[in-house]
gemmi code that builds the backbone of each chain (N, CA, C; Angstrom):
import gemmi

chains = {
    "A": [
        ("ASN", (-174.871, 21.185, -89.079), (-175.591, 20.241, -87.810), (-176.159, 19.181, -87.814)),
        ("ALA", (-175.704, 18.294, -88.526), (-176.508, 17.270, -88.944), (-177.089, 15.671, -87.069)),
        ("GLY", (-177.137, 16.526, -86.242), (-178.797, 15.942, -85.538), (-177.344, 14.750, -85.344)),
        ("VAL", (-178.778, 13.333, -85.412), (-178.372, 11.873, -85.954), (-178.163, 11.429, -86.946)),
        ("THR", (-177.047, 11.384, -86.958), (-177.050, 10.044, -88.305), (-176.869, 8.655, -88.833)),
        ("GLN", (-177.672, 7.389, -88.988), (-177.720, 6.105, -88.946), (-176.669, 5.596, -90.858)),
        ("THR", (-177.121, 4.422, -90.491), (-175.849, 4.579, -91.902), (-176.194, 2.266, -91.746)),
        ("PRO", (-176.295, 1.763, -92.315), (-176.808, 1.664, -94.030), (-178.582, 3.016, -93.449)),
        ("LYS", (-179.220, 2.894, -94.457), (-180.303, 3.439, -94.949), (-181.844, 2.398, -94.702)),
        ("PHE", (-180.990, 1.051, -95.548), (-181.960, 0.030, -95.542), (-180.563, -1.133, -96.078)),
        ("GLN", (-181.071, -2.702, -95.104), (-180.187, -3.482, -95.874), (-180.962, -4.758, -95.962)),
        ("VAL", (-180.828, -5.534, -96.887), (-181.529, -7.258, -96.844), (-180.897, -8.413, -97.032)),
        ("LEU", (-180.691, -8.369, -95.706), (-179.651, -9.836, -95.120), (-180.378, -10.990, -95.326)),
        ("LYS", (-179.474, -13.041, -95.168), (-179.884, -13.409, -95.046), (-179.884, -14.197, -93.487)),
        ("THR", (-180.679, -14.929, -93.562), (-180.629, -16.067, -92.163), (-179.058, -15.996, -91.521)),
        ("GLY", (-178.526, -15.625, -90.390), (-177.612, -15.898, -90.562), (-176.653, -15.301, -90.164)),
        ("GLN", (-176.780, -13.922, -91.726), (-175.390, -13.272, -92.107), (-175.437, -12.329, -91.355)),
        ("SER", (-174.410, -11.775, -91.260), (-173.900, -10.296, -89.676), (-174.079, -9.149, -90.231)),
        ("MET", (-174.427, -8.101, -89.613), (-174.101, -6.694, -89.721), (-174.159, -5.821, -89.443)),
        ("THR", (-173.187, -4.551, -89.171), (-173.680, -3.292, -88.350), (-174.319, -2.296, -88.066)),
        ("LEU", (-175.012, -2.320, -87.582), (-175.779, -0.817, -88.247), (-175.073, 0.793, -87.194)),
        ("GLN", (-174.384, 1.341, -88.026), (-174.082, 2.905, -87.165), (-174.921, 4.328, -86.487)),
        ("CYS", (-174.221, 4.514, -86.021), (-175.088, 5.952, -85.563), (-174.353, 6.400, -84.984)),
        ("ALA", (-173.630, 8.056, -85.142), (-172.855, 8.849, -84.683), (-173.597, 9.885, -84.166)),
        ("GLN", (-173.815, 10.699, -83.888), (-174.409, 11.932, -83.423), (-173.353, 13.303, -82.990)),
        ("ASP", (-173.860, 14.548, -82.612), (-172.873, 15.514, -83.144), (-173.527, 16.878, -82.435)),
        ("MET", (-173.717, 16.219, -81.396), (-174.547, 17.153, -80.535), (-173.805, 17.152, -79.220)),
        ("ASN", (-172.709, 16.273, -79.258), (-172.931, 16.510, -77.505), (-173.196, 15.262, -76.378)),
        ("HIS", (-174.356, 14.950, -76.779), (-174.770, 13.976, -76.310), (-174.242, 12.988, -75.602)),
        ("ASN", (-174.226, 12.492, -73.965), (-173.295, 11.509, -73.402), (-174.721, 10.469, -73.909)),
        ("SER", (-175.130, 10.505, -73.695), (-176.379, 9.256, -73.906), (-176.999, 8.745, -74.862)),
        ("MET", (-176.685, 8.165, -75.220), (-177.171, 6.846, -76.833), (-178.716, 6.439, -76.389)),
        ("TYR", (-178.777, 5.805, -77.545), (-179.701, 3.945, -77.839), (-179.936, 3.365, -78.423)),
        ("TRP", (-180.134, 2.523, -78.737), (-180.553, 1.102, -80.029), (-182.448, 1.276, -79.725)),
        ("TYR", (-183.509, 1.351, -80.316), (-184.540, 0.774, -80.466), (-185.006, -0.314, -82.143)),
        ("ARG", (-185.926, -0.080, -82.303), (-186.137, -1.131, -83.144), (-187.902, -0.832, -83.279)),
        ("GLN", (-188.496, -0.644, -84.383), (-190.489, -0.316, -84.068), (-190.877, -1.808, -85.196)),
        ("ASP", (-191.800, -1.996, -84.520), (-192.205, -2.902, -85.610), (-193.594, -2.933, -85.535)),
        ("PRO", (-194.387, -3.015, -86.277), (-196.047, -2.582, -86.578), (-197.017, -3.126, -85.163)),
        ("GLY", (-197.611, -1.986, -84.686), (-198.383, -2.199, -83.780), (-197.462, -3.033, -82.441)),
        ("MET", (-196.348, -3.313, -82.755), (-195.824, -2.725, -80.793), (-195.164, -0.851, -79.838)),
        ("GLY", (-194.766, -0.035, -80.653), (-194.670, 1.125, -80.783), (-192.530, 0.032, -80.932)),
        ("LEU", (-192.197, 1.437, -80.031), (-190.330, 2.154, -79.634), (-189.653, 1.206, -78.520)),
        ("ARG", (-189.099, -0.303, -79.370), (-188.949, -0.942, -78.240), (-187.573, -1.192, -78.079)),
        ("LEU", (-187.335, -0.272, -77.193), (-185.396, -0.200, -76.240), (-184.457, -1.486, -76.606)),
        ("ILE", (-183.226, -1.335, -77.665), (-182.495, -2.610, -77.131), (-181.541, -3.126, -76.420)),
        ("TYR", (-180.547, -1.540, -76.918), (-179.831, -1.395, -75.797), (-179.552, -0.265, -75.524)),
        ("TYR", (-178.959, 0.690, -74.623), (-178.186, 1.851, -74.443), (-177.282, 2.491, -73.163)),
        ("SER", (-176.614, 3.656, -74.137), (-175.453, 4.089, -73.102), (-175.735, 5.193, -72.696)),
        ("ALA", (-175.328, 5.093, -71.522), (-176.509, 6.161, -70.111), (-174.236, 7.332, -70.532)),
        ("SER", (-173.864, 6.470, -70.741), (-172.365, 7.959, -70.931), (-171.603, 6.594, -71.371)),
        ("GLU", (-170.508, 7.358, -71.655), (-169.394, 6.507, -72.609), (-168.899, 5.729, -72.197)),
        ("GLY", (-168.194, 4.469, -72.272), (-167.861, 3.194, -71.382), (-168.823, 2.449, -70.322)),
        ("THR", (-170.268, 3.098, -71.016), (-170.778, 2.359, -70.371), (-172.289, 1.354, -71.636)),
        ("THR", (-172.203, 0.244, -71.841), (-173.668, 0.382, -71.919), (-174.159, -0.289, -71.134)),
        ("ASP", (-176.102, -1.091, -71.486), (-176.833, -1.662, -71.093), (-178.025, -2.541, -71.679)),
        ("LYS", (-178.952, -3.610, -71.456), (-179.011, -4.126, -71.522), (-181.063, -3.427, -71.375)),
        ("GLY", (-181.540, -3.104, -72.697), (-183.009, -2.903, -72.979), (-184.282, -3.760, -72.425)),
        ("GLU", (-185.081, -3.576, -73.242), (-186.372, -4.539, -73.040), (-186.067, -5.670, -74.089)),
        ("VAL", (-185.294, -5.523, -75.323), (-184.903, -7.219, -76.132), (-183.759, -6.755, -76.406)),
        ("PRO", (-182.785, -7.001, -75.857), (-181.472, -6.952, -75.847), (-181.064, -8.762, -76.935)),
        ("ASN", (-182.038, -9.617, -76.551), (-181.090, -10.756, -77.798), (-180.896, -10.909, -79.342)),
        ("GLY", (-180.025, -11.524, -78.987), (-179.928, -11.233, -80.495), (-178.829, -10.067, -81.196)),
        ("TYR", (-178.224, -8.842, -79.844), (-177.737, -7.578, -80.354), (-176.813, -7.981, -79.503)),
        ("ASN", (-175.200, -6.631, -79.935), (-174.250, -6.632, -79.347), (-174.529, -4.563, -79.943)),
        ("VAL", (-174.303, -4.132, -78.399), (-173.769, -2.658, -78.985), (-172.250, -2.416, -78.450)),
        ("SER", (-171.184, -1.533, -79.071), (-170.183, -0.381, -79.145), (-170.708, 0.733, -78.247)),
        ("ARG", (-170.608, 1.156, -78.057), (-170.019, 2.968, -77.283), (-168.218, 3.111, -77.506)),
        ("LEU", (-168.320, 3.276, -78.977), (-166.935, 3.305, -79.601), (-166.522, 5.062, -78.857)),
        ("ASN", (-167.062, 5.922, -79.178), (-166.695, 6.752, -77.941), (-168.178, 8.154, -77.718)),
        ("LYS", (-167.439, 9.343, -77.262), (-168.624, 9.249, -77.291), (-169.886, 9.548, -78.509)),
        ("ARG", (-169.897, 10.205, -79.889), (-170.113, 10.266, -80.288), (-171.097, 9.319, -80.990)),
        ("GLU", (-169.876, 8.202, -80.926), (-170.626, 6.413, -82.076), (-170.963, 5.509, -80.748)),
        ("PHE", (-171.968, 4.714, -81.504), (-172.602, 3.743, -80.740), (-173.606, 2.610, -81.735)),
        ("SER", (-172.552, 1.693, -82.128), (-173.352, 0.959, -83.009), (-173.590, -0.639, -82.809)),
        ("LEU", (-175.051, -1.213, -83.349), (-175.752, -1.672, -83.299), (-175.017, -3.455, -84.059)),
        ("ARG", (-175.407, -4.222, -83.060), (-174.148, -5.120, -84.561), (-175.464, -6.655, -84.323)),
        ("LEU", (-175.319, -7.149, -85.783), (-176.550, -8.688, -85.790), (-175.694, -9.664, -85.362)),
        ("GLU", (-175.447, -10.890, -84.721), (-174.160, -12.253, -85.376), (-174.640, -13.022, -85.944)),
        ("SER", (-175.803, -13.070, -86.288), (-176.545, -13.423, -86.739), (-178.314, -13.576, -86.911)),
        ("ALA", (-178.115, -12.923, -87.984), (-179.588, -12.400, -88.096), (-180.768, -13.356, -88.771)),
        ("ALA", (-181.792, -13.272, -88.206), (-183.273, -14.395, -88.084), (-184.815, -12.727, -88.501)),
        ("PRO", (-185.447, -13.954, -89.162), (-185.933, -12.856, -89.952), (-187.106, -12.656, -88.802)),
        ("SER", (-187.043, -12.900, -87.345), (-188.202, -12.271, -86.228), (-187.181, -11.021, -86.087)),
        ("GLN", (-185.753, -10.371, -86.379), (-185.312, -9.354, -86.523), (-185.283, -7.632, -87.517)),
        ("THR", (-185.901, -8.678, -88.820), (-186.762, -7.471, -89.813), (-187.939, -6.571, -89.130)),
        ("SER", (-187.135, -5.160, -89.373), (-187.764, -4.465, -88.293), (-187.245, -3.201, -88.475)),
        ("VAL", (-187.330, -2.034, -88.137), (-187.131, -0.649, -88.526), (-186.108, -0.140, -86.763)),
        ("TYR", (-184.977, -0.019, -87.621), (-183.780, 0.591, -86.492), (-183.567, 1.744, -86.393)),
        ("PHE", (-183.693, 2.191, -84.781), (-183.374, 3.117, -84.803), (-182.423, 4.049, -83.831)),
        ("CYS", (-181.450, 4.744, -83.999), (-180.851, 5.425, -83.051), (-180.859, 6.434, -82.649)),
        ("ALA", (-181.226, 7.057, -81.202), (-180.734, 8.226, -81.269), (-180.407, 8.854, -79.684)),
        ("SER", (-179.927, 9.957, -79.251), (-179.648, 10.324, -78.260), (-180.293, 11.663, -77.668)),
        ("SER", (-179.390, 11.817, -76.111), (-180.573, 12.900, -75.344), (-179.262, 13.152, -73.947)),
        ("GLU", (-179.326, 14.468, -73.734), (-178.105, 15.273, -73.087), (-178.117, 13.778, -71.578)),
        ("ARG", (-178.760, 13.705, -71.153), (-178.403, 12.586, -69.563), (-179.879, 11.769, -70.000)),
        ("ALA", (-179.206, 9.863, -69.146), (-180.508, 9.082, -69.614), (-181.094, 9.340, -68.422)),
        ("HIS", (-181.535, 8.657, -67.881), (-183.010, 8.508, -67.304), (-183.209, 9.426, -66.824)),
        ("THR", (-183.177, 10.521, -66.852), (-184.632, 11.479, -66.818), (-185.959, 12.419, -67.694)),
        ("GLY", (-186.309, 11.764, -69.365), (-187.665, 11.897, -69.668), (-186.458, 13.199, -70.304)),
        ("GLU", (-185.572, 13.503, -70.533), (-184.987, 14.323, -70.931), (-185.475, 14.170, -73.268)),
        ("THR", (-185.091, 15.187, -73.744), (-185.413, 14.918, -75.131), (-184.502, 13.563, -75.465)),
        ("GLN", (-185.010, 12.906, -76.620), (-183.998, 12.379, -77.173), (-184.069, 13.077, -78.885)),
        ("TYR", (-183.084, 12.637, -79.054), (-183.158, 13.074, -80.517), (-182.996, 11.628, -81.717)),
        ("PHE", (-183.154, 11.840, -83.178), (-183.963, 9.839, -83.472), (-183.536, 10.523, -84.936)),
        ("GLY", (-182.646, 9.074, -84.777), (-182.149, 8.886, -86.333), (-183.128, 9.521, -87.408)),
        ("PRO", (-182.809, 8.768, -88.779), (-183.664, 8.537, -89.677), (-184.275, 7.040, -89.615)),
        ("GLY", (-183.616, 6.487, -88.854), (-183.805, 4.735, -89.197), (-182.911, 4.016, -90.508)),
        ("THR", (-182.823, 2.173, -89.770), (-182.385, 1.970, -90.373), (-183.693, 0.838, -91.094)),
        ("ARG", (-183.990, 0.622, -91.943), (-185.088, -0.728, -92.456), (-184.030, -1.633, -92.711)),
        ("LEU", (-184.817, -2.446, -92.400), (-183.441, -4.461, -92.134), (-184.679, -5.733, -92.277)),
        ("LEU", (-184.537, -5.903, -93.736), (-184.898, -7.397, -94.023), (-184.057, -8.515, -93.868)),
        ("VAL", (-184.872, -9.568, -93.364), (-183.697, -10.815, -92.909), (-184.304, -12.511, -93.398)),
        ("LEU", (-183.979, -12.627, -94.814), (-184.875, -13.410, -95.554), (-184.583, -14.619, -94.786)),
    ],
    "B": [
        ("ARG", (-199.874, -6.974, -70.475), (-200.406, -5.682, -71.047), (-199.882, -4.803, -71.634)),
        ("LYS", (-199.538, -3.860, -72.150), (-198.352, -3.151, -72.573), (-198.743, -2.013, -71.404)),
        ("GLU", (-197.300, -1.706, -71.798), (-197.161, 0.130, -70.289), (-198.408, 1.388, -71.197)),
        ("VAL", (-197.525, 0.982, -72.047), (-198.358, 2.407, -72.522), (-199.776, 2.196, -73.253)),
        ("GLU", (-201.608, 2.182, -73.963), (-201.755, 1.426, -74.686), (-202.306, 3.119, -75.405)),
        ("GLN", (-202.699, 2.835, -76.772), (-203.247, 3.815, -78.114), (-204.100, 3.512, -78.103)),
        ("ASP", (-205.018, 4.447, -78.930), (-205.750, 3.824, -79.918), (-205.315, 3.972, -81.151)),
        ("PRO", (-204.489, 2.195, -81.822), (-204.305, 3.036, -84.048), (-205.048, 3.719, -84.383)),
        ("GLY", (-206.303, 3.982, -84.779), (-207.178, 4.694, -85.430), (-207.316, 3.673, -86.683)),
        ("PRO", (-206.822, 4.270, -87.959), (-206.641, 6.063, -88.086), (-207.342, 6.762, -87.354)),
        ("PHE", (-207.762, 8.163, -87.454), (-208.809, 9.059, -86.727), (-209.012, 9.779, -88.216)),
        ("ASN", (-210.141, 10.094, -88.745), (-209.497, 10.681, -90.025), (-211.130, 11.731, -90.277)),
        ("VAL", (-210.251, 12.915, -90.060), (-210.756, 14.506, -89.657), (-210.842, 15.230, -91.298)),
        ("PRO", (-212.176, 16.097, -90.775), (-211.963, 17.669, -92.071), (-210.735, 18.462, -91.365)),
        ("GLU", (-209.907, 18.786, -92.465), (-209.039, 20.646, -92.242), (-210.781, 21.396, -90.512)),
        ("GLY", (-209.860, 21.704, -89.945), (-210.261, 22.532, -88.787), (-211.116, 21.794, -87.910)),
        ("ALA", (-211.334, 20.528, -87.849), (-211.802, 19.989, -86.822), (-211.151, 19.523, -86.014)),
        ("THR", (-211.824, 19.767, -84.269), (-210.932, 19.459, -83.090), (-210.811, 18.165, -83.074)),
        ("VAL", (-210.342, 17.320, -82.423), (-209.640, 15.687, -82.328), (-208.479, 16.030, -81.606)),
        ("ALA", (-208.979, 14.599, -80.099), (-208.553, 14.224, -79.481), (-208.078, 12.815, -79.249)),
        ("PHE", (-207.124, 13.083, -78.466), (-206.445, 11.089, -78.181), (-205.862, 10.762, -77.341)),
        ("ASN", (-206.567, 9.422, -76.264), (-206.012, 9.476, -75.300), (-204.797, 8.527, -75.181)),
        ("CYS", (-204.432, 8.023, -74.148), (-203.733, 7.535, -74.274), (-203.708, 6.638, -72.404)),
        ("THR", (-203.440, 5.504, -72.668), (-203.399, 4.742, -70.456), (-202.364, 4.493, -70.600)),
        ("TYR", (-201.904, 5.059, -68.970), (-200.456, 3.861, -69.161), (-200.471, 3.475, -67.008)),
        ("SER", (-199.914, 2.043, -67.414), (-200.608, 1.065, -66.054), (-200.019, 0.998, -64.756)),
        ("ASN", (-198.327, 1.883, -65.174), (-197.818, 1.770, -63.761), (-197.715, 3.063, -63.453)),
        ("SER", (-198.256, 2.718, -62.173), (-198.552, 4.211, -61.904), (-197.721, 4.951, -61.146)),
        ("ALA", (-196.015, 4.484, -60.733), (-194.838, 5.211, -60.647), (-193.770, 5.939, -61.815)),
        ("SER", (-194.898, 5.619, -63.079), (-194.654, 6.579, -64.028), (-193.956, 8.231, -64.026)),
        ("GLN", (-193.054, 8.547, -64.161), (-192.903, 10.150, -63.644), (-193.466, 11.213, -64.744)),
        ("SER", (-192.899, 11.086, -65.742), (-193.035, 12.164, -66.270), (-193.498, 11.452, -67.737)),
        ("PHE", (-194.895, 12.307, -68.889), (-195.295, 12.220, -69.871), (-194.963, 12.826, -71.521)),
        ("PHE", (-195.303, 12.356, -72.030), (-194.889, 13.230, -74.140), (-194.949, 12.890, -74.620)),
        ("TRP", (-195.673, 13.533, -75.831), (-196.488, 12.747, -76.951), (-194.629, 13.784, -77.893)),
        ("TYR", (-194.774, 11.877, -78.489), (-194.157, 12.225, -79.882), (-194.306, 12.203, -81.216)),
        ("ARG", (-194.195, 13.450, -82.187), (-195.031, 12.529, -83.739), (-193.660, 12.301, -84.790)),
        ("GLN", (-194.735, 11.538, -85.008), (-194.023, 10.556, -86.383), (-194.913, 10.501, -87.278)),
        ("ASP", (-193.740, 11.059, -88.544), (-194.689, 11.640, -90.405), (-193.719, 9.642, -90.631)),
        ("CYS", (-195.088, 9.685, -91.519), (-194.680, 7.814, -92.695), (-193.403, 7.892, -92.983)),
        ("ARG", (-192.416, 7.041, -92.490), (-190.687, 6.693, -92.888), (-190.412, 7.138, -92.198)),
        ("LYS", (-190.397, 8.322, -91.029), (-189.671, 8.978, -90.830), (-189.251, 9.311, -88.775)),
        ("GLU", (-188.690, 9.787, -87.976), (-187.855, 9.400, -87.351), (-189.201, 10.147, -86.225)),
        ("PRO", (-188.865, 9.667, -84.913), (-189.975, 10.632, -83.662), (-189.397, 11.700, -83.227)),
        ("LYS", (-189.806, 12.362, -83.858), (-189.403, 13.744, -82.894), (-190.334, 14.605, -81.671)),
        ("LEU", (-190.061, 15.134, -80.895), (-190.519, 15.388, -79.628), (-192.253, 16.614, -79.986)),
        ("LEU", (-193.099, 16.219, -79.468), (-194.495, 17.062, -79.990), (-193.613, 18.610, -78.099)),
        ("MET", (-194.685, 17.554, -77.897), (-194.737, 18.652, -76.702), (-194.932, 17.169, -75.311)),
        ("SER", (-194.203, 18.248, -73.881), (-193.501, 17.432, -72.585), (-195.622, 17.497, -71.724)),
        ("VAL", (-195.722, 17.039, -71.481), (-197.456, 16.912, -70.721), (-197.178, 17.493, -69.011)),
        ("TYR", (-197.903, 18.095, -68.858), (-197.520, 18.242, -66.519), (-197.997, 18.137, -66.421)),
        ("SER", (-198.595, 18.077, -65.181), (-199.669, 17.616, -64.413), (-200.752, 18.566, -64.397)),
        ("SER", (-200.310, 20.332, -64.128), (-201.553, 21.342, -64.704), (-202.765, 20.923, -66.211)),
        ("GLY", (-201.736, 20.027, -67.262), (-201.665, 20.615, -67.629), (-201.381, 21.295, -68.854)),
        ("ASN", (-201.075, 21.635, -70.183), (-200.433, 23.246, -70.706), (-200.886, 22.985, -72.334)),
        ("GLU", (-200.581, 23.681, -73.209), (-201.366, 24.619, -74.721), (-199.834, 24.774, -74.953)),
        ("ASP", (-200.008, 25.101, -76.772), (-198.750, 24.684, -77.353), (-199.627, 24.809, -78.642)),
        ("GLY", (-200.037, 26.486, -78.894), (-200.839, 26.972, -79.860), (-201.603, 25.715, -79.892)),
        ("ARG", (-201.620, 25.057, -81.129), (-203.181, 24.836, -81.472), (-202.938, 23.101, -80.479)),
        ("PHE", (-202.131, 22.590, -79.568), (-201.913, 21.703, -78.867), (-202.263, 21.813, -77.619)),
        ("THR", (-203.119, 20.982, -77.547), (-203.878, 20.710, -75.405), (-202.984, 19.419, -74.785)),
        ("ALA", (-202.284, 19.211, -74.109), (-201.916, 18.138, -73.527), (-202.664, 18.335, -71.126)),
        ("GLN", (-202.362, 17.261, -71.119), (-203.638, 16.610, -70.537), (-203.373, 15.585, -69.748)),
        ("LEU", (-202.984, 15.075, -68.265), (-202.552, 14.587, -67.396), (-203.125, 13.995, -66.371)),
        ("ASN", (-203.978, 13.187, -66.019), (-205.106, 12.698, -65.636), (-204.385, 11.323, -64.279)),
        ("ARG", (-203.516, 11.533, -63.096), (-203.065, 10.657, -63.316), (-203.602, 9.794, -61.637)),
        ("ALA", (-205.040, 10.038, -61.861), (-205.468, 9.462, -60.738), (-206.656, 7.491, -61.873)),
        ("SER", (-207.040, 8.056, -62.981), (-207.049, 7.306, -63.816), (-206.067, 6.764, -64.828)),
        ("GLN", (-204.724, 7.209, -64.950), (-203.504, 6.772, -65.753), (-203.808, 7.032, -66.942)),
        ("TYR", (-204.262, 8.260, -67.216), (-204.147, 8.219, -68.790), (-204.055, 10.069, -69.164)),
        ("ILE", (-203.612, 10.153, -70.193), (-203.224, 11.395, -71.158), (-203.591, 11.563, -71.383)),
        ("SER", (-203.746, 13.058, -72.318), (-204.673, 12.958, -73.624), (-203.464, 14.274, -74.434)),
        ("LEU", (-203.910, 14.300, -75.871), (-203.795, 14.744, -76.956), (-204.793, 15.387, -77.101)),
        ("LEU", (-205.027, 17.155, -77.578), (-206.208, 17.780, -78.025), (-206.094, 19.085, -79.220)),
        ("ILE", (-205.972, 18.643, -80.504), (-205.460, 19.709, -81.625), (-206.580, 20.155, -81.773)),
        ("ARG", (-207.065, 21.138, -81.875), (-208.012, 22.555, -82.378), (-207.204, 23.072, -83.826)),
        ("ASP", (-208.617, 23.092, -84.237), (-208.317, 23.624, -86.014), (-207.442, 23.236, -86.893)),
        ("SER", (-207.926, 21.431, -86.682), (-206.547, 21.126, -87.607), (-206.459, 20.698, -88.612)),
        ("LYS", (-205.224, 21.063, -89.399), (-203.811, 20.618, -90.675), (-204.355, 19.890, -91.352)),
        ("LEU", (-203.951, 20.426, -92.738), (-203.430, 18.617, -93.324), (-202.048, 18.044, -92.554)),
        ("SER", (-201.197, 19.726, -91.940), (-199.804, 18.570, -92.103), (-200.630, 18.539, -90.944)),
        ("ASP", (-200.418, 18.498, -89.966), (-201.298, 17.478, -89.040), (-201.448, 15.887, -88.961)),
        ("SER", (-201.514, 15.714, -90.074), (-201.415, 13.886, -90.698), (-200.134, 13.623, -89.952)),
        ("ALA", (-200.318, 12.514, -88.665), (-198.924, 12.123, -88.563), (-199.316, 10.998, -87.653)),
        ("THR", (-198.665, 9.847, -87.135), (-198.113, 9.302, -86.351), (-198.882, 9.668, -84.960)),
        ("TYR", (-199.208, 9.690, -83.285), (-199.173, 10.287, -82.596), (-198.433, 9.208, -81.442)),
        ("LEU", (-197.154, 9.752, -80.827), (-196.248, 8.332, -79.800), (-197.616, 9.210, -78.656)),
        ("CYS", (-197.746, 8.913, -77.068), (-197.255, 8.547, -75.743), (-196.710, 8.294, -75.589)),
        ("VAL", (-195.866, 9.088, -74.838), (-194.554, 8.618, -73.588), (-194.205, 8.041, -73.015)),
        ("ALA", (-194.217, 7.826, -72.143), (-193.756, 8.112, -70.290), (-192.260, 7.783, -70.126)),
        ("LEU", (-192.145, 8.286, -69.174), (-191.068, 7.850, -68.172), (-191.279, 6.537, -67.653)),
        ("SER", (-190.445, 5.194, -67.057), (-191.511, 4.667, -66.498), (-190.617, 4.756, -65.482)),
        ("GLY", (-191.131, 4.735, -64.299), (-191.365, 4.911, -63.184), (-190.153, 3.268, -62.796)),
        ("GLY", (-189.762, 2.703, -63.127), (-189.159, 1.639, -62.311), (-187.601, 1.539, -62.776)),
        ("TYR", (-187.554, 1.884, -64.147), (-186.076, 1.693, -65.130), (-185.150, 3.199, -66.089)),
        ("ASN", (-186.857, 4.257, -65.325), (-186.828, 5.646, -65.485), (-185.892, 5.286, -67.198)),
        ("LYS", (-186.164, 4.348, -67.747), (-186.337, 3.979, -69.242), (-187.244, 4.770, -70.039)),
        ("LEU", (-187.768, 5.482, -71.706), (-188.920, 6.098, -71.968), (-189.660, 4.719, -72.351)),
        ("ILE", (-190.760, 5.185, -72.431), (-191.677, 3.522, -72.554), (-192.276, 3.821, -73.711)),
        ("PHE", (-192.440, 3.357, -75.373), (-193.834, 4.449, -75.919), (-194.661, 3.957, -76.706)),
        ("GLY", (-195.861, 4.477, -76.272), (-197.334, 3.558, -77.083), (-196.645, 3.280, -78.444)),
        ("ALA", (-198.054, 1.947, -79.283), (-197.598, 1.920, -80.149), (-198.042, 3.043, -80.944)),
        ("GLY", (-199.128, 4.442, -81.333), (-199.289, 4.806, -81.735), (-200.851, 5.396, -82.371)),
        ("THR", (-201.542, 6.332, -82.213), (-202.501, 7.099, -83.292), (-202.522, 7.905, -84.748)),
        ("ARG", (-202.779, 6.704, -85.385), (-202.347, 7.531, -86.568), (-203.967, 8.709, -87.030)),
        ("LEU", (-203.579, 9.813, -87.755), (-204.463, 10.915, -88.204), (-203.570, 11.365, -89.052)),
        ("ALA", (-204.791, 11.221, -89.313), (-204.997, 11.587, -91.218), (-205.737, 13.353, -91.158)),
        ("VAL", (-205.873, 13.378, -91.537), (-206.753, 14.939, -91.725), (-206.996, 15.460, -93.556)),
        ("HIS", (-208.109, 15.959, -93.718), (-208.531, 15.372, -95.031), (-209.284, 17.046, -95.816)),
        ("PRO", (-208.231, 17.631, -97.072), (-209.242, 18.417, -97.681), (-210.594, 19.027, -97.156)),
    ],
}
model = gemmi.Model(1)
for chain_id, residues in chains.items():
    chain = gemmi.Chain(chain_id)
    for i, (resn, *xyz) in enumerate(residues, 1):
        res = gemmi.Residue()
        res.name, res.seqid = resn, gemmi.SeqId(i, " ")
        for name, pos in zip(("N", "CA", "C"), xyz):
            atom = gemmi.Atom()
            atom.name, atom.element = name, gemmi.Element(name[0])
            atom.pos, atom.b_iso = gemmi.Position(*pos), 0.0
            res.add_atom(atom)
        chain.add_residue(res)
    model.add_chain(chain)
structure = gemmi.Structure()
structure.add_model(model)
structure.setup_entities()
């Protein structure tokens, strides 16, 4: 039982490049989330998917797109990376959204945009 | 103003000490509260939920004061392994999403 997995662990991009961060969970959770964590800012919600087939914007969605590929997988895409997107990205999942149920986090992806 | 605010610390305490962190929240409609723990360069993990009546889990005690809009975490008999960042989290009353504080760093030394 791996929980929540993320790939890659580290990535360096040049400004304007694109990439997709992958996330998968094996807990049969309905809801999945993407956060970014910056020093002094706390975790901020980028996008979430309350259930398979739905996605919604969070607090900081600009510059990102998401795809809920199936119940297990939720990907985050940066179409044209900017230095302001340098951050640590965490994927999380929970049984249901909007209830405060425990969210389980993946190990994170450290992204540097030059 | 941030919706959830914490003192960033660090709190440097010796083993065996008692340490307390406070956290304030601005949205009076916030419904539920939690403490998450995050080790250095790792993912956050739920430490405990915070109930209105206060609750205890071993050496950890969480309290909620709705009138003053703050929550607290008390750690008794600190261990070296308690060194981490503690994240205060509120379930936002506005749109039912988790709002994370920036965290309070605790360093326990021998």
